[in-house]
C-alpha positions as CSV (number, residue, x, y, z in Angstrom):
1,M,-0.2,0.2,-0.2
2,E,3.2,2.5,1.0
3,Y,4.7,1.7,-2.3
4,S,1.7,1.9,-4.0
5,S,0.6,5.3,-2.9
6,K,3.9,7.2,-3.1
7,L,4.9,6.1,-6.5
8,V,1.5,7.3,-7.8
9,S,1.5,10.6,-5.9
10,E,5.4,11.3,-7.1
11,S,4.5,10.4,-10.5
12,M,1.4,12.4,-10.5
13,V,3.2,15.6,-9.2
14,E,5.6,15.4,-11.6
15,S,3.3,14.9,-14.5
16,V,1.7,18.2,-13.4
17,Q,4.8,20.3,-12.5
18,K,6.0,19.6,-16.5
19,L,2.9,21.3,-18.0
20,K,3.3,24.6,-19.2
21,A,0.3,25.7,-17.6
22,P,-0.7,28.9,-15.4
23,E,1.2,28.2,-11.8
24,R,-1.8,29.2,-10.0
25,L,-3.5,26.4,-11.8
26,K,-0.4,23.8,-11.3
27,E,-0.3,24.3,-7.4
28,S,-4.0,24.1,-7.0
29,M,-4.2,20.6,-9.0
30,T,-0.9,19.7,-6.9
31,Y,-2.4,20.4,-3.7
32,S,-5.3,17.8,-3.5
33,L,-3.1,15.5,-5.4
34,Q,-0.9,15.6,-2.2
35,A,-3.5,15.3,0.2
36,G,-3.0,11.8,0.5
37,G,-5.5,9.0,0.5
38,K,-5.9,5.2,0.5
39,R,-4.9,5.4,-2.9
40,I,-6.6,1.7,-3.5
41,R,-7.4,2.5,-7.3
42,P,-4.0,2.2,-8.2
43,L,-3.1,-0.5,-5.6
44,L,-5.9,-2.5,-7.4
45,L,-4.2,-2.1,-11.1
46,F,-0.6,-2.7,-9.7
47,A,-1.8,-5.9,-7.9
48,T,-3.8,-7.3,-10.9
49,L,-0.8,-6.6,-12.9
50,D,1.1,-9.0,-10.1
51,A,-1.3,-11.4,-10.4
52,F,-0.7,-12.2,-14.3
53,C,3.2,-11.4,-12.8
54,K,3.3,-8.8,-15.0
55,N,5.8,-5.8,-14.1
56,V,3.4,-2.9,-12.4
57,E,5.4,0.0,-13.8
58,I,3.5,-0.8,-17.0
59,G,0.4,0.6,-15.1
60,I,1.7,3.7,-13.7
61,K,0.0,5.8,-15.9
62,P,-3.3,4.8,-16.3
63,A,-3.0,4.2,-12.0
64,C,-2.2,7.8,-12.4
65,A,-4.9,8.7,-14.7
66,L,-7.2,7.0,-12.8
67,E,-6.3,8.8,-9.4
68,M,-6.2,11.9,-11.2
69,I,-9.9,12.1,-12.0
70,H,-10.9,10.5,-8.3
71,T,-9.1,13.7,-6.9
72,Y,-11.4,16.3,-9.8
73,S,-14.4,14.1,-8.4
74,L,-13.4,15.3,-4.8
75,I,-12.8,18.8,-5.4
76,H,-15.7,19.1,-7.1
77,D,-18.2,17.2,-4.6
78,D,-16.7,19.9,-1.6
79,L,-17.8,22.9,-3.6
80,P,-20.9,24.3,-1.6
81,C,-22.5,24.0,-5.0
82,M,-21.9,20.2,-3.7
83,D,-21.5,18.9,-0.6
84,D,-20.5,21.9,0.7
85,D,-17.4,20.5,2.9
86,D,-14.7,22.5,4.2
87,F,-12.3,19.7,5.6
88,R,-11.0,16.6,2.9
89,R,-8.2,14.5,4.4
90,G,-7.4,16.4,7.7
91,K,-6.5,19.5,5.0
92,P,-9.4,22.4,3.9
93,T,-10.7,21.4,1.1
94,N,-9.4,23.0,-2.5
95,H,-11.8,25.6,-2.6
96,K,-11.1,27.2,1.1
97,V,-8.2,27.4,-0.1
98,F,-8.2,28.7,-3.8
99,G,-11.4,29.9,-4.2
100,E,-14.1,28.0,-6.3
101,D,-13.5,29.5,-9.6
102,L,-10.1,28.2,-9.4
103,A,-10.6,24.5,-7.5
104,V,-13.5,24.1,-10.3
105,L,-10.8,24.6,-12.8
106,A,-8.1,22.5,-11.4
107,G,-10.9,19.9,-11.5
108,D,-11.6,20.2,-14.9
109,G,-7.2,20.8,-15.5
110,L,-6.8,16.9,-13.7
111,L,-9.8,15.3,-15.2
112,T,-8.8,16.3,-19.0
113,Y,-5.0,15.9,-18.3
114,A,-5.8,12.3,-17.3
115,F,-6.9,11.2,-20.8
116,Q,-3.5,12.9,-21.7
117,L,-1.3,10.8,-19.6
118,I,-2.5,7.1,-21.2
119,T,-1.7,8.5,-24.8
120,E,1.8,8.6,-23.3
121,M,2.4,5.5,-22.2
122,N,5.5,4.8,-23.9
123,D,5.5,0.9,-23.4
124,P,6.7,-1.0,-26.7
125,N,4.4,-3.9,-25.1
126,V,1.3,-1.1,-25.5
127,S,-0.3,-0.9,-28.3
128,D,-2.3,2.1,-29.7
129,Q,-5.3,-0.1,-29.2
130,V,-4.8,-1.0,-25.9
131,K,-4.4,2.8,-25.5
132,I,-7.9,3.5,-27.2
133,R,-9.6,0.5,-24.6
134,L,-8.1,2.2,-21.3
135,I,-8.9,5.5,-22.4
136,S,-12.8,4.0,-23.5
137,E,-13.4,2.3,-20.2
138,L,-12.2,5.1,-18.4
139,A,-14.4,7.5,-20.0
140,I,-17.1,5.0,-19.3
141,A,-16.2,4.4,-15.6
142,A,-15.7,8.1,-15.1
143,G,-18.4,9.9,-17.0
144,P,-22.3,9.6,-17.6
145,E,-23.2,6.2,-17.6
146,G,-20.7,6.0,-14.5
147,M,-19.6,7.9,-12.0
148,V,-21.0,11.3,-12.9
149,A,-24.8,9.7,-13.3
150,G,-24.4,7.6,-9.6
151,Q,-23.4,11.4,-8.2
152,V,-27.2,12.6,-10.1
153,D,-28.7,10.1,-8.6
154,D,-26.9,10.4,-5.4
155,M,-28.4,14.0,-5.0
156,D,-31.7,13.0,-6.3
157,G,-32.1,10.1,-3.7
158,E,-31.1,13.0,-0.9
159,S,-34.0,13.2,1.7
160,K,-36.0,9.7,0.1
161,Q,-36.1,6.5,1.3
162,L,-34.9,4.4,-1.3
163,S,-35.2,0.6,-1.9
164,G,-31.7,-1.9,-1.0
165,E,-31.7,-2.3,-4.9
166,E,-32.0,1.8,-5.4
167,L,-29.3,2.2,-3.4
168,Q,-26.9,-0.2,-4.7
169,Y,-27.4,1.2,-8.4
170,I,-26.3,4.1,-7.0
171,H,-23.3,3.0,-6.0
172,E,-22.6,0.5,-8.4
173,R,-21.9,3.8,-10.5
174,K,-21.0,6.2,-8.0
175,T,-18.1,4.4,-6.7
176,G,-18.2,0.9,-8.0
177,K,-17.3,1.5,-11.6
178,M,-13.7,3.6,-10.8
179,L,-13.3,0.6,-8.9
180,M,-13.9,-1.8,-11.4
181,Y,-11.4,0.1,-13.8
182,P,-8.1,-0.2,-12.1
183,V,-8.7,-4.1,-11.9
184,I,-10.4,-4.1,-16.1
185,A,-7.1,-1.8,-17.1
186,G,-4.6,-4.3,-15.6
187,A,-6.4,-7.4,-17.2
188,I,-6.5,-5.9,-20.1
189,L,-2.4,-4.6,-20.0
190,A,-1.7,-8.6,-18.5
191,N,-3.6,-9.7,-22.2
192,S,-6.4,-11.6,-19.9
193,T,-8.3,-14.8,-21.3
194,A,-12.1,-13.6,-21.8
195,E,-13.0,-16.1,-18.8
196,Q,-10.7,-14.5,-16.0
197,L,-11.7,-11.1,-17.4
198,S,-15.3,-11.7,-16.5
199,H,-14.4,-13.1,-13.1
200,L,-12.2,-10.1,-12.2
201,T,-15.1,-8.0,-13.4
202,Q,-17.6,-9.5,-10.6
203,F,-14.7,-9.3,-8.4
204,A,-13.9,-5.5,-8.7
205,Y,-17.9,-5.0,-8.8
206,K,-18.5,-7.2,-5.3
207,L,-16.0,-5.3,-3.6
208,G,-16.6,-1.9,-5.1
209,I,-20.2,-2.3,-3.3
210,A,-18.3,-3.3,-0.3
211,F,-16.1,-0.3,-0.1
212,Q,-19.5,1.7,-0.3
213,I,-21.1,-0.2,2.9
214,Q,-18.2,0.3,4.9
215,D,-18.1,3.9,4.1
216,D,-21.5,4.0,5.4
217,I,-20.7,2.5,8.5
218,L,-17.5,4.3,8.9
219,D,-20.1,7.2,8.6
220,V,-21.8,6.3,12.0
221,I,-19.4,4.8,14.1
222,G,-15.7,6.1,12.3
223,D,-13.0,8.3,14.2
224,E,-13.1,11.4,12.5
225,E,-9.4,12.1,13.1
226,V,-8.6,8.7,11.5
227,L,-11.1,9.7,8.8
228,G,-9.6,13.0,7.9
229,K,-13.3,14.2,7.3
230,P,-16.4,14.7,9.8
231,V,-18.9,11.6,10.6
232,G,-22.8,11.9,10.6
233,S,-23.3,13.9,7.5
234,D,-25.5,11.3,5.8
235,I,-27.8,11.5,8.8
236,E,-27.6,15.2,8.4
237,N,-27.9,15.0,4.4
238,D,-31.0,12.4,5.3
239,K,-29.4,10.0,2.7
240,T,-30.4,6.5,2.4
241,T,-27.2,4.5,3.4
242,Y,-26.8,0.9,4.1
243,V,-26.3,1.5,7.5
244,K,-30.1,3.5,7.5
245,L,-32.0,0.1,6.1
246,Y,-30.1,-2.3,7.8
247,T,-28.3,-1.2,10.7
248,V,-24.9,-1.3,11.3
249,E,-24.9,-4.9,11.9
250,G,-27.0,-5.8,9.1
251,A,-24.8,-3.4,7.0
252,K,-21.5,-5.8,8.3
253,K,-23.2,-8.9,7.6
254,R,-23.9,-7.9,3.5
255,L,-20.1,-6.3,4.0
256,H,-19.1,-9.5,4.9
257,T,-21.3,-11.6,2.1
258,F,-19.6,-8.8,-0.8
259,I,-16.5,-9.6,0.4
260,F,-16.5,-13.4,0.3
261,E,-18.2,-13.4,-3.2
262,A,-15.4,-11.0,-4.5
263,K,-12.9,-13.5,-3.3
264,Q,-14.7,-16.4,-4.7
265,H,-14.5,-14.5,-7.7
266,I,-10.8,-14.5,-7.2
267,K,-10.0,-17.6,-6.7
268,A,-11.7,-18.6,-9.4
269,C,-9.4,-17.0,-12.4
270,G,-6.3,-19.4,-11.9
271,I,-4.0,-15.9,-11.0
272,K,-1.6,-15.3,-8.1
273,D,-4.0,-14.0,-6.0
274,D,-2.6,-13.1,-2.7
275,L,-2.2,-9.1,-3.2
276,L,-5.8,-9.0,-4.5
277,L,-7.2,-11.2,-1.7
278,S,-5.3,-9.0,1.1
279,I,-7.3,-5.9,-0.8
280,C,-10.3,-7.8,0.1
281,D,-9.7,-7.8,3.8
282,F,-8.4,-4.3,3.9
283,V,-11.5,-3.1,2.4
284,E,-13.9,-5.3,4.9
285,N,-11.4,-3.8,7.8
286,R,-10.2,-0.5,6.8
287,S,-10.6,2.6,9.6
288,F,-10.2,4.9,7.2
């Protein structure tokens, strides 16, 4: 985890600093990129490559691209017109430091630069066709059929009593798609079989829902100092969550079920699975 986080953080900052862009813009982009976080998405990509005994460094640029898009979404989520948060990972949110106008543009810069990064992959084993496929899958995961769609439905669902199926559908796109992408990207780069890709996609889907369930649990029982953000915001915003629907204990049971099912798909792939299985355990037991 530490290796993954350091590698991606350093690569992202180095890439941004090389841009021929206004210094204020680069400073704002870098501020949020350096805010830390779990970096689980890059870790998933590297772990998938490792499972196929591939050099993980082949996935650095797609991992950075993914984390840049994730970071842009957090910058925009924190804005007054969205979640109106003052702190992210224990630090003032981007718009509190740089202003709303520059925060919006920093997010826009990260989003668009992410796709440019993938085109700059220079590994001789990565063809242009593979780059196009990586870009297409990332656009689907992050765009109006993926994360953005989930965010819209999540906003529309506030102050409404959603069913379990409706809630899962929201998080399948809001959180799940962006957790599925690194596994799919790793499988593409590793030239996996169609059957392996199918199992890995299901693994990532289950893991993504489990990740969100744990988020909901931590919003109720988490430690603010550990999380780096206030707890109880879901209750304050009257949002339907897994805890609200099933109680804390019920949500924990569903979390365990999704993790168990995710592990079964990994074991069915016939690959080196130790890192991917350890990520499952991390998601189930994480405190931040």
